[in-house]
All heavy atoms as TSV, in Angstrom:
chain	resi	resn	atom	element	x	y	z
A	1	MET	N	N	123.264	81.514	89.193
A	1	MET	CA	C	124.604	81.460	88.586
A	1	MET	C	C	124.990	82.791	87.934
A	1	MET	O	O	126.110	83.242	88.124
A	1	MET	CB	C	124.635	80.310	87.548
A	1	MET	CG	C	125.989	80.131	86.908
A	1	MET	SD	S	127.171	79.523	88.114
A	1	MET	CE	C	128.589	79.342	87.125
A	2	PHE	N	N	124.063	83.353	87.222
A	2	PHE	CA	C	124.304	84.642	86.574
A	2	PHE	C	C	124.564	85.739	87.666
A	2	PHE	O	O	125.448	86.582	87.492
A	2	PHE	CB	C	123.147	85.083	85.725
A	2	PHE	CG	C	123.313	86.388	85.063
A	2	PHE	CD1	C	124.243	86.570	84.029
A	2	PHE	CD2	C	122.636	87.501	85.491
A	2	PHE	CE1	C	124.404	87.805	83.428
A	2	PHE	CE2	C	122.799	88.746	84.892
A	2	PHE	CZ	C	123.692	88.865	83.841
A	3	ASN	N	N	123.821	85.681	88.749
A	3	ASN	CA	C	123.961	86.631	89.838
A	3	ASN	C	C	125.367	86.574	90.484
A	3	ASN	O	O	125.965	87.524	90.788
A	3	ASN	CB	C	122.831	86.429	90.872
A	3	ASN	CG	C	122.775	87.572	91.825
A	3	ASN	OD1	O	123.095	88.681	91.489
A	3	ASN	ND2	N	122.306	87.315	93.063
A	4	TYR	N	N	125.846	85.315	90.609
A	4	TYR	CA	C	127.165	85.053	91.157
A	4	TYR	C	C	128.237	85.697	90.288
A	4	TYR	O	O	129.101	86.398	90.781
A	4	TYR	CB	C	127.430	83.554	91.362
A	4	TYR	CG	C	128.853	83.268	91.747
A	4	TYR	CD1	C	129.294	83.484	93.024
A	4	TYR	CD2	C	129.757	82.755	90.815
A	4	TYR	CE1	C	130.594	83.168	93.373
A	4	TYR	CE2	C	131.064	82.472	91.124
A	4	TYR	CZ	C	131.449	82.693	92.415
A	4	TYR	OH	O	132.737	82.408	92.767
A	5	VAL	N	N	128.163	85.480	88.991
A	5	VAL	CA	C	129.120	86.068	88.085
A	5	VAL	C	C	129.000	87.591	88.088
A	5	VAL	O	O	130.058	88.286	88.109
A	5	VAL	CB	C	128.925	85.484	86.651
A	5	VAL	CG1	C	129.802	86.276	85.650
A	5	VAL	CG2	C	129.151	84.052	86.631
A	6	LYS	N	N	127.859	88.138	88.135
A	6	LYS	CA	C	127.649	89.544	88.160
A	6	LYS	C	C	128.254	90.155	89.434
A	6	LYS	O	O	128.957	91.157	89.389
A	6	LYS	CB	C	126.157	89.858	88.085
A	6	LYS	CG	C	125.859	91.321	88.041
A	6	LYS	CD	C	124.335	91.529	87.926
A	6	LYS	CE	C	123.934	92.952	88.072
A	6	LYS	NZ	N	122.461	93.200	88.070
A	7	GLU	N	N	128.006	89.535	90.585
A	7	GLU	CA	C	128.516	90.033	91.878
A	7	GLU	C	C	130.079	89.884	91.895
A	7	GLU	O	O	130.771	90.757	92.421
A	7	GLU	CB	C	127.867	89.311	93.018
A	7	GLU	CG	C	126.458	89.682	93.243
A	7	GLU	CD	C	125.816	88.940	94.430
A	7	GLU	OE1	O	126.551	88.212	95.118
A	7	GLU	OE2	O	124.621	89.010	94.584
A	8	SER	N	N	130.585	88.805	91.360
A	8	SER	CA	C	132.054	88.610	91.305
A	8	SER	C	C	132.693	89.694	90.468
A	8	SER	O	O	133.703	90.251	90.845
A	8	SER	CB	C	132.377	87.224	90.753
A	8	SER	OG	O	131.859	86.202	91.601
A	9	TYR	N	N	132.137	89.928	89.327
A	9	TYR	CA	C	132.671	90.992	88.447
A	9	TYR	C	C	132.639	92.379	89.103
A	9	TYR	O	O	133.594	93.130	89.142
A	9	TYR	CB	C	131.862	91.061	87.128
A	9	TYR	CG	C	132.371	92.151	86.200
A	9	TYR	CD1	C	133.526	92.031	85.489
A	9	TYR	CD2	C	131.579	93.342	86.150
A	9	TYR	CE1	C	133.912	93.073	84.639
A	9	TYR	CE2	C	132.002	94.382	85.334
A	9	TYR	CZ	C	133.160	94.210	84.562
A	9	TYR	OH	O	133.584	95.247	83.783
A	10	ASN	N	N	131.524	92.631	89.772
A	10	ASN	CA	C	131.357	93.911	90.495
A	10	ASN	C	C	132.435	94.035	91.606
A	10	ASN	O	O	132.992	95.113	91.823
A	10	ASN	CB	C	129.944	94.017	91.098
A	10	ASN	CG	C	129.699	95.362	91.766
A	10	ASN	OD1	O	130.249	96.397	91.314
A	10	ASN	ND2	N	128.948	95.349	92.799
A	11	GLU	N	N	132.672	93.005	92.312
A	11	GLU	CA	C	133.625	93.028	93.369
A	11	GLU	C	C	135.060	93.238	92.797
A	11	GLU	O	O	135.852	93.986	93.340
A	11	GLU	CB	C	133.610	91.732	94.200
A	11	GLU	CG	C	134.508	91.751	95.407
A	11	GLU	CD	C	134.245	90.593	96.336
A	11	GLU	OE1	O	133.202	89.948	96.230
A	11	GLU	OE2	O	135.143	90.313	97.170
A	12	LEU	N	N	135.395	92.542	91.747
A	12	LEU	CA	C	136.695	92.710	91.092
A	12	LEU	C	C	136.936	94.093	90.576
A	12	LEU	O	O	138.036	94.596	90.611
A	12	LEU	CB	C	136.885	91.685	90.011
A	12	LEU	CG	C	137.169	90.258	90.432
A	12	LEU	CD1	C	137.144	89.294	89.218
A	12	LEU	CD2	C	138.530	90.149	91.150
A	13	VAL	N	N	135.885	94.702	89.978
A	13	VAL	CA	C	136.042	96.009	89.402
A	13	VAL	C	C	136.009	97.130	90.459
A	13	VAL	O	O	136.861	98.056	90.375
A	13	VAL	CB	C	134.947	96.223	88.369
A	13	VAL	CG1	C	134.929	97.638	87.826
A	13	VAL	CG2	C	135.115	95.250	87.201
A	14	ASN	N	N	135.171	97.025	91.450
A	14	ASN	CA	C	134.936	98.151	92.349
A	14	ASN	C	C	135.543	98.015	93.742
A	14	ASN	O	O	135.834	99.034	94.365
A	14	ASN	CB	C	133.447	98.378	92.534
A	14	ASN	CG	C	132.774	98.740	91.199
A	14	ASN	OD1	O	133.327	99.538	90.398
A	14	ASN	ND2	N	131.565	98.218	90.908
A	15	LYS	N	N	135.821	96.820	94.181
A	15	LYS	CA	C	136.271	96.643	95.545
A	15	LYS	C	C	137.718	96.225	95.724
A	15	LYS	O	O	138.289	96.371	96.757
A	15	LYS	CB	C	135.394	95.640	96.291
A	15	LYS	CG	C	133.949	96.178	96.457
A	15	LYS	CD	C	133.076	95.122	97.171
A	15	LYS	CE	C	131.611	95.617	97.274
A	15	LYS	NZ	N	130.813	94.658	97.983
A	16	VAL	N	N	138.274	95.604	94.673
A	16	VAL	CA	C	139.657	95.142	94.756
A	16	VAL	C	C	140.600	96.241	94.447
A	16	VAL	O	O	140.398	97.045	93.517
A	16	VAL	CB	C	139.824	93.911	93.758
A	16	VAL	CG1	C	141.277	93.528	93.689
A	16	VAL	CG2	C	138.913	92.787	94.145
A	17	THR	N	N	141.669	96.338	95.214
A	17	THR	CA	C	142.704	97.316	94.992
A	17	THR	C	C	143.840	96.606	94.207
A	17	THR	O	O	144.506	95.769	94.784
A	17	THR	CB	C	143.240	97.898	96.280
A	17	THR	OG1	O	142.187	98.419	97.020
A	17	THR	CG2	C	144.279	98.951	96.042
A	18	TRP	N	N	143.979	96.992	92.955
A	18	TRP	CA	C	145.000	96.376	92.095
A	18	TRP	C	C	146.295	97.119	92.282
A	18	TRP	O	O	146.333	98.332	92.492
A	18	TRP	CB	C	144.567	96.409	90.649
A	18	TRP	CG	C	143.357	95.623	90.428
A	18	TRP	CD1	C	142.045	96.065	90.311
A	18	TRP	CD2	C	143.254	94.197	90.286
A	18	TRP	NE1	N	141.160	95.057	90.166
A	18	TRP	CE2	C	141.875	93.860	90.118
A	18	TRP	CE3	C	144.161	93.180	90.302
A	18	TRP	CZ2	C	141.433	92.588	89.893
A	18	TRP	CZ3	C	143.703	91.855	90.118
A	18	TRP	CH2	C	142.380	91.569	89.973
A	19	PRO	N	N	147.451	96.359	92.280
A	19	PRO	CA	C	148.767	97.076	92.450
A	19	PRO	C	C	149.053	97.918	91.181
A	19	PRO	O	O	148.670	97.557	90.114
A	19	PRO	CB	C	149.714	95.895	92.601
A	19	PRO	CG	C	149.052	94.750	91.932
A	19	PRO	CD	C	147.609	94.935	92.153
A	20	THR	N	N	149.872	98.942	91.433
A	20	THR	CA	C	150.292	99.707	90.321
A	20	THR	C	C	151.484	98.921	89.627
A	20	THR	O	O	151.954	97.982	90.144
A	20	THR	CB	C	150.936	101.058	90.748
A	20	THR	OG1	O	151.992	100.820	91.620
A	20	THR	CG2	C	149.834	101.884	91.510
A	21	PHE	N	N	151.865	99.390	88.375
A	21	PHE	CA	C	152.889	98.657	87.667
A	21	PHE	C	C	154.223	98.668	88.414
A	21	PHE	O	O	154.835	97.605	88.478
A	21	PHE	CB	C	153.037	99.281	86.246
A	21	PHE	CG	C	153.877	98.426	85.370
A	21	PHE	CD1	C	153.453	97.188	84.928
A	21	PHE	CD2	C	155.137	98.884	85.011
A	21	PHE	CE1	C	154.255	96.420	84.057
A	21	PHE	CE2	C	155.953	98.122	84.192
A	21	PHE	CZ	C	155.488	96.882	83.730
A	22	PRO	N	N	154.654	99.789	88.991
A	22	PRO	CA	C	155.917	99.754	89.781
A	22	PRO	C	C	155.832	98.810	90.998
A	22	PRO	O	O	156.799	98.085	91.264
A	22	PRO	CB	C	156.121	101.182	90.208
A	22	PRO	CG	C	155.394	102.034	89.233
A	22	PRO	CD	C	154.216	101.192	88.791
A	23	GLN	N	N	154.691	98.749	91.641
A	23	GLN	CA	C	154.523	97.812	92.751
A	23	GLN	C	C	154.590	96.368	92.228
A	23	GLN	O	O	155.194	95.476	92.898
A	23	GLN	CB	C	153.211	98.033	93.452
A	23	GLN	CG	C	153.072	99.271	94.279
A	23	GLN	CD	C	151.674	99.499	94.773
A	23	GLN	OE1	O	150.683	99.047	94.180
A	23	GLN	NE2	N	151.565	100.258	95.880
A	24	LEU	N	N	153.976	96.092	91.133
A	24	LEU	CA	C	154.019	94.771	90.532
A	24	LEU	C	C	155.441	94.376	90.127
A	24	LEU	O	O	155.844	93.248	90.405
A	24	LEU	CB	C	153.093	94.772	89.294
A	24	LEU	CG	C	152.839	93.401	88.687
A	24	LEU	CD1	C	152.095	92.466	89.660
A	24	LEU	CD2	C	151.970	93.556	87.430
A	25	GLN	N	N	156.200	95.318	89.564
A	25	GLN	CA	C	157.598	94.999	89.193
A	25	GLN	C	C	158.396	94.738	90.443
A	25	GLN	O	O	159.225	93.786	90.479
A	25	GLN	CB	C	158.192	96.192	88.443
A	25	GLN	CG	C	157.763	96.327	87.018
A	25	GLN	CD	C	158.404	97.523	86.360
A	25	GLN	OE1	O	158.566	98.581	86.994
A	25	GLN	NE2	N	158.753	97.388	85.112
A	26	SER	N	N	158.232	95.525	91.490
A	26	SER	CA	C	158.947	95.309	92.731
A	26	SER	C	C	158.658	93.943	93.370
A	26	SER	O	O	159.581	93.236	93.746
A	26	SER	CB	C	158.596	96.434	93.715
A	26	SER	OG	O	159.244	96.228	94.933
A	27	SER	N	N	157.423	93.598	93.406
A	27	SER	CA	C	156.999	92.306	93.911
A	27	SER	C	C	157.596	91.141	93.097
A	27	SER	O	O	158.006	90.109	93.620
A	27	SER	CB	C	155.509	92.192	93.984
A	27	SER	OG	O	154.936	93.139	94.863
A	28	THR	N	N	157.605	91.339	91.800
A	28	THR	CA	C	158.120	90.291	90.895
A	28	THR	C	C	159.615	90.075	91.119
A	28	THR	O	O	160.106	88.953	91.187
A	28	THR	CB	C	157.901	90.657	89.414
A	28	THR	OG1	O	156.455	90.865	89.235
A	28	THR	CG2	C	158.399	89.613	88.497
A	29	ILE	N	N	160.317	91.171	91.320
A	29	ILE	CA	C	161.775	91.119	91.551
A	29	ILE	C	C	162.049	90.384	92.907
A	29	ILE	O	O	162.944	89.531	93.030
A	29	ILE	CB	C	162.453	92.453	91.542
A	29	ILE	CG1	C	162.421	92.993	90.109
A	29	ILE	CG2	C	163.850	92.429	92.086
A	29	ILE	CD1	C	162.843	94.424	89.915
A	30	VAL	N	N	161.253	90.730	93.926
A	30	VAL	CA	C	161.399	90.066	95.239
A	30	VAL	C	C	161.176	88.549	95.126
A	30	VAL	O	O	161.927	87.731	95.638
A	30	VAL	CB	C	160.460	90.664	96.266
A	30	VAL	CG1	C	160.413	89.845	97.530
A	30	VAL	CG2	C	160.862	92.138	96.583
A	31	VAL	N	N	160.132	88.172	94.386
A	31	VAL	CA	C	159.822	86.719	94.199
A	31	VAL	C	C	160.919	86.044	93.433
A	31	VAL	O	O	161.344	84.926	93.744
A	31	VAL	CB	C	158.462	86.566	93.519
A	31	VAL	CG1	C	158.275	85.115	93.109
A	31	VAL	CG2	C	157.373	87.023	94.442
A	32	MET	N	N	161.493	86.665	92.425
A	32	MET	CA	C	162.501	86.024	91.606
A	32	MET	C	C	163.828	85.872	92.422
A	32	MET	O	O	164.441	84.786	92.381
A	32	MET	CB	C	162.789	86.884	90.368
A	32	MET	CG	C	161.689	86.845	89.313
A	32	MET	SD	S	161.935	87.923	87.938
A	32	MET	CE	C	163.440	87.324	87.257
A	33	VAL	N	N	164.214	86.869	93.206
A	33	VAL	CA	C	165.401	86.773	93.986
A	33	VAL	C	C	165.185	85.682	95.124
A	33	VAL	O	O	166.079	84.824	95.349
A	33	VAL	CB	C	165.703	88.132	94.680
A	33	VAL	CG1	C	166.774	88.038	95.765
A	33	VAL	CG2	C	166.130	89.108	93.621
A	34	ALA	N	N	164.024	85.667	95.735
A	34	ALA	CA	C	163.772	84.639	96.716
A	34	ALA	C	C	163.773	83.265	96.114
A	34	ALA	O	O	164.314	82.288	96.731
A	34	ALA	CB	C	162.397	84.868	97.399
A	35	SER	N	N	163.273	83.103	94.906
A	35	SER	CA	C	163.328	81.832	94.217
A	35	SER	C	C	164.721	81.321	93.936
A	35	SER	O	O	165.036	80.154	94.099
A	35	SER	CB	C	162.464	81.844	92.958
A	35	SER	OG	O	161.156	82.098	93.190
A	36	VAL	N	N	165.557	82.284	93.500
A	36	VAL	CA	C	166.993	81.942	93.224
A	36	VAL	C	C	167.656	81.536	94.509
A	36	VAL	O	O	168.397	80.553	94.523
A	36	VAL	CB	C	167.663	83.126	92.493
A	36	VAL	CG1	C	169.168	82.876	92.454
A	36	VAL	CG2	C	167.121	83.338	91.078
A	37	ILE	N	N	167.488	82.258	95.614
A	37	ILE	CA	C	168.092	81.935	96.865
A	37	ILE	C	C	167.592	80.562	97.345
A	37	ILE	O	O	168.460	79.749	97.787
A	37	ILE	CB	C	167.792	83.042	97.890
A	37	ILE	CG1	C	168.544	84.306	97.586
A	37	ILE	CG2	C	168.169	82.536	99.329
A	37	ILE	CD1	C	168.180	85.539	98.374
A	38	PHE	N	N	166.341	80.305	97.210
A	38	PHE	CA	C	165.800	79.018	97.649
A	38	PHE	C	C	166.379	77.897	96.747
A	38	PHE	O	O	166.777	76.816	97.322
A	38	PHE	CB	C	164.256	79.014	97.500
A	38	PHE	CG	C	163.610	77.752	97.951
A	38	PHE	CD1	C	163.569	77.460	99.326
A	38	PHE	CD2	C	163.053	76.843	97.100
A	38	PHE	CE1	C	162.948	76.270	99.747
A	38	PHE	CE2	C	162.460	75.668	97.489
A	38	PHE	CZ	C	162.408	75.399	98.856
A	39	ALA	N	N	166.535	78.091	95.498
A	39	ALA	CA	C	167.094	77.097	94.574
A	39	ALA	C	C	168.568	76.843	94.942
A	39	ALA	O	O	169.017	75.673	94.904
A	39	ALA	CB	C	166.996	77.542	93.108
A	40	ILE	N	N	169.332	77.890	95.271
A	40	ILE	CA	C	170.714	77.700	95.678
A	40	ILE	C	C	170.809	76.870	96.985
A	40	ILE	O	O	171.668	76.001	97.107
A	40	ILE	CB	C	171.412	79.071	95.753
A	40	ILE	CG1	C	171.563	79.630	94.391
A	40	ILE	CG2	C	172.760	78.920	96.441
A	40	ILE	CD1	C	172.067	81.093	94.384
A	41	VAL	N	N	169.938	77.165	97.951
A	41	VAL	CA	C	169.951	76.398	99.196
A	41	VAL	C	C	169.637	74.933	98.970
A	41	VAL	O	O	170.266	74.041	99.501
A	41	VAL	CB	C	168.947	77.012	100.207
A	41	VAL	CG1	C	168.737	76.201	101.408
A	41	VAL	CG2	C	169.438	78.412	100.647
A	42	VAL	N	N	168.645	74.689	98.169
A	42	VAL	CA	C	168.271	73.322	97.834
A	42	VAL	C	C	169.405	72.608	97.097
A	42	VAL	O	O	169.740	71.444	97.372
A	42	VAL	CB	C	166.941	73.255	96.991
A	42	VAL	CG1	C	166.711	71.886	96.471
A	42	VAL	CG2	C	165.817	73.710	97.858
A	43	LEU	N	N	170.097	73.303	96.165
A	43	LEU	CA	C	171.221	72.725	95.471
A	43	LEU	C	C	172.370	72.373	96.465
A	43	LEU	O	O	172.903	71.317	96.380
A	43	LEU	CB	C	171.726	73.687	94.419
A	43	LEU	CG	C	173.005	73.260	93.687
A	43	LEU	CD1	C	172.786	72.014	92.840
A	43	LEU	CD2	C	173.542	74.440	92.830
A	44	ALA	N	N	172.630	73.245	97.387
A	44	ALA	CA	C	173.689	73.033	98.346
A	44	ALA	C	C	173.313	71.837	99.206
A	44	ALA	O	O	174.192	70.970	99.501
A	44	ALA	CB	C	173.902	74.248	99.245
A	45	MET	N	N	172.063	71.731	99.638
A	45	MET	CA	C	171.666	70.570	100.459
A	45	MET	C	C	171.784	69.296	99.663
A	45	MET	O	O	172.218	68.239	100.167
A	45	MET	CB	C	170.222	70.793	100.936
A	45	MET	CG	C	170.078	71.892	101.977
A	45	MET	SD	S	168.407	72.352	102.384
A	45	MET	CE	C	167.623	70.751	102.729
A	46	ASP	N	N	171.361	69.304	98.392
A	46	ASP	CA	C	171.410	68.146	97.550
A	46	ASP	C	C	172.862	67.667	97.312
A	46	ASP	O	O	173.144	66.504	97.489
A	46	ASP	CB	C	170.741	68.450	96.200
A	46	ASP	CG	C	170.720	67.227	95.299
A	46	ASP	OD1	O	170.307	66.152	95.753
A	46	ASP	OD2	O	171.097	67.356	94.126
A	47	LEU	N	N	173.751	68.606	97.043
A	47	LEU	CA	C	175.142	68.229	96.837
A	47	LEU	C	C	175.798	67.723	98.139
A	47	LEU	O	O	176.552	66.731	98.104
A	47	LEU	CB	C	175.916	69.417	96.266
A	47	LEU	CG	C	175.572	69.833	94.857
A	47	LEU	CD1	C	176.386	71.123	94.492
A	47	LEU	CD2	C	175.834	68.753	93.854
A	48	SER	N	N	175.451	68.308	99.249
A	48	SER	CA	C	175.988	67.843	100.533
A	48	SER	C	C	175.524	66.447	100.824
A	48	SER	O	O	176.298	65.605	101.284
A	48	SER	CB	C	175.562	68.815	101.641
A	48	SER	OG	O	176.024	70.102	101.420
A	49	PHE	N	N	174.253	66.169	100.622
A	49	PHE	CA	C	173.714	64.892	100.878
A	49	PHE	C	C	174.314	63.846	99.972
A	49	PHE	O	O	174.633	62.722	100.362
A	49	PHE	CB	C	172.178	64.886	100.762
A	49	PHE	CG	C	171.504	63.622	101.166
A	49	PHE	CD1	C	171.452	63.246	102.520
A	49	PHE	CD2	C	170.976	62.760	100.280
A	49	PHE	CE1	C	170.847	62.087	102.923
A	49	PHE	CE2	C	170.374	61.598	100.655
A	49	PHE	CZ	C	170.329	61.238	101.972
A	50	GLU	N	N	174.483	64.224	98.667
A	50	GLU	CA	C	175.086	63.317	97.717
A	50	GLU	C	C	176.512	62.940	98.139
A	50	GLU	O	O	176.879	61.756	98.085
A	50	GLU	CB	C	175.123	63.996	96.357
A	50	GLU	CG	C	175.692	63.112	95.239
A	50	GLU	CD	C	175.771	63.850	93.912
A	50	GLU	OE1	O	175.228	64.933	93.826
A	50	GLU	OE2	O	176.267	63.227	92.977
A	51	ASN	N	N	177.257	63.912	98.572
A	51	ASN	CA	C	178.672	63.654	99.002
A	51	ASN	C	C	178.703	62.823	100.258
A	51	ASN	O	O	179.518	61.951	100.402
A	51	ASN	CB	C	179.436	64.964	99.175
A	51	ASN	CG	C	179.709	65.638	97.814
A	51	ASN	OD1	O	179.774	64.987	96.809
A	51	ASN	ND2	N	179.806	66.962	97.833
A	52	LEU	N	N	177.776	63.149	101.166
A	52	LEU	CA	C	177.718	62.375	102.466
A	52	LEU	C	C	177.413	60.891	102.175
A	52	LEU	O	O	178.002	59.960	102.715
A	52	LEU	CB	C	176.707	63.005	103.372
A	52	LEU	CG	C	176.421	62.266	104.700
A	52	LEU	CD1	C	177.699	62.294	105.550
A	52	LEU	CD2	C	175.240	62.877	105.442
A	53	MET	N	N	176.403	60.700	101.282
A	53	MET	CA	C	175.986	59.271	100.986
A	53	MET	C	C	177.105	58.570	100.230
A	53	MET	O	O	177.357	57.380	100.480
A	53	MET	CB	C	174.699	59.281	100.152
A	53	MET	CG	C	173.497	59.793	100.906
A	53	MET	SD	S	173.246	58.940	102.490
A	53	MET	CE	C	172.871	57.264	101.972
A	54	ALA	N	N	177.851	59.225	99.370
A	54	ALA	CA	C	178.990	58.672	98.678
A	54	ALA	C	C	180.050	58.196	99.691
A	54	ALA	O	O	180.655	57.143	99.556
A	54	ALA	CB	C	179.544	59.608	97.623
A	55	LEU	N	N	180.291	59.066	100.652
A	55	LEU	CA	C	181.285	58.757	101.691
A	55	LEU	C	C	180.876	57.554	102.541
A	55	LEU	O	O	181.596	56.630	102.814
A	55	LEU	CB	C	181.514	59.984	102.594
A	55	LEU	CG	C	182.483	59.795	103.732
A	55	LEU	CD1	C	183.883	59.527	103.210
A	55	LEU	CD2	C	182.433	60.992	104.704
A	56	ILE	N	N	179.589	57.534	102.886
A	56	ILE	CA	C	179.040	56.418	103.660
A	56	ILE	C	C	179.151	55.093	102.896
A	56	ILE	O	O	179.575	54.047	103.368
A	56	ILE	CB	C	177.599	56.691	104.109
A	56	ILE	CG1	C	177.569	57.788	105.144
A	56	ILE	CG2	C	176.945	55.434	104.655
A	56	ILE	CD1	C	176.189	58.291	105.488
A	57	TYR	N	N	178.784	55.130	101.598
A	57	TYR	CA	C	178.841	53.964	100.771
A	57	TYR	C	C	180.282	53.512	100.579
A	57	TYR	O	O	180.579	52.304	100.549
A	57	TYR	CB	C	178.203	54.202	99.412
A	57	TYR	CG	C	176.708	54.288	99.399
A	57	TYR	CD1	C	176.039	55.143	98.610
A	57	TYR	CD2	C	175.936	53.553	100.344
A	57	TYR	CE1	C	174.621	55.248	98.594
A	57	TYR	CE2	C	174.528	53.643	100.371
A	57	TYR	CZ	C	173.928	54.519	99.550
A	57	TYR	OH	O	172.559	54.598	99.553
A	58	LYS	N	N	181.179	54.418	100.493
A	58	LYS	CA	C	182.581	54.127	100.330
A	58	LYS	C	C	183.152	53.459	101.587
A	58	LYS	O	O	183.838	52.439	101.511
A	58	LYS	CB	C	183.421	55.344	100.018
A	58	LYS	CG	C	184.879	55.144	99.726
A	58	LYS	CD	C	185.571	56.426	99.422
A	58	LYS	CE	C	187.076	56.195	99.163
A	58	LYS	NZ	N	187.780	57.424	98.845
A	59	VAL	N	N	182.784	53.970	102.739
A	59	VAL	CA	C	183.254	53.424	104.058
A	59	VAL	C	C	182.655	52.049	104.283
A	59	VAL	O	O	183.314	51.092	104.666
A	59	VAL	CB	C	182.973	54.434	105.195
A	59	VAL	CG1	C	183.229	53.733	106.532
A	59	VAL	CG2	C	183.819	55.655	105.072
A	60	LEU	N	N	181.372	51.966	104.058
A	60	LEU	CA	C	180.638	50.753	104.394
A	60	LEU	C	C	180.735	49.700	103.204
A	60	LEU	O	O	180.437	48.515	103.452
A	60	LEU	CB	C	179.175	51.009	104.681
A	60	LEU	CG	C	178.893	51.840	105.931
A	60	LEU	CD1	C	177.434	52.077	106.085
A	60	LEU	CD2	C	179.453	51.185	107.171
A	61	GLY	N	N	181.207	50.145	102.098
A	61	GLY	CA	C	181.264	49.167	100.912
A	61	GLY	C	C	182.332	48.137	101.135
A	61	GLY	O	O	182.138	47.008	100.615
A	62	GLY	N	N	183.325	48.366	101.898
A	62	GLY	CA	C	184.391	47.353	102.109
A	62	GLY	C	C	183.961	46.285	103.051
A	62	GLY	O	O	184.575	45.200	103.109
A	63	PHE	N	N	182.935	46.460	103.848
A	63	PHE	CA	C	182.509	45.434	104.816
A	63	PHE	C	C	181.799	44.235	104.190
A	63	PHE	O	O	181.738	43.173	104.808
A	63	PHE	CB	C	181.541	46.074	105.848
A	63	PHE	CG	C	182.244	47.113	106.788
A	63	PHE	CD1	C	181.786	48.347	106.922
A	63	PHE	CD2	C	183.358	46.705	107.482
A	63	PHE	CE1	C	182.456	49.271	107.701
A	63	PHE	CE2	C	184.013	47.566	108.349
A	63	PHE	CZ	C	183.574	48.912	108.467
A	64	GLY	N	N	181.295	44.368	103.025
A	64	GLY	CA	C	180.556	43.292	102.404
A	64	GLY	C	C	181.427	42.294	101.743
A	64	GLY	O	O	180.982	41.214	101.291
A	65	ARG	N	N	182.720	42.497	101.628
A	65	ARG	CA	C	183.562	41.583	100.888
A	65	ARG	C	C	184.250	40.604	101.818
A	65	ARG	O	O	184.505	40.621	102.904
A	65	ARG	CB	C	184.618	42.362	100.149
A	65	ARG	CG	C	184.017	43.205	99.094
A	65	ARG	CD	C	184.948	43.923	98.317
A	65	ARG	NE	N	184.187	44.769	97.376
A	65	ARG	CZ	C	184.746	45.663	96.571
A	65	ARG	NH1	N	186.039	45.814	96.569
A	65	ARG	NH2	N	184.014	46.355	95.780
């Protein structure tokens, strides 16, 4: 177990290439913009489906009476 932790630490320190701060900022901005776009698409789909279902219920609601 100790050997595993030692080798893991060695790999993280010596073999992993960490991004620079500007690269990290750039990647963060890309992820944030993509998340906002995805949220807007999901919102549009949700509102469209809600309106479609309201229309269907309105049209079919009169048949039950």
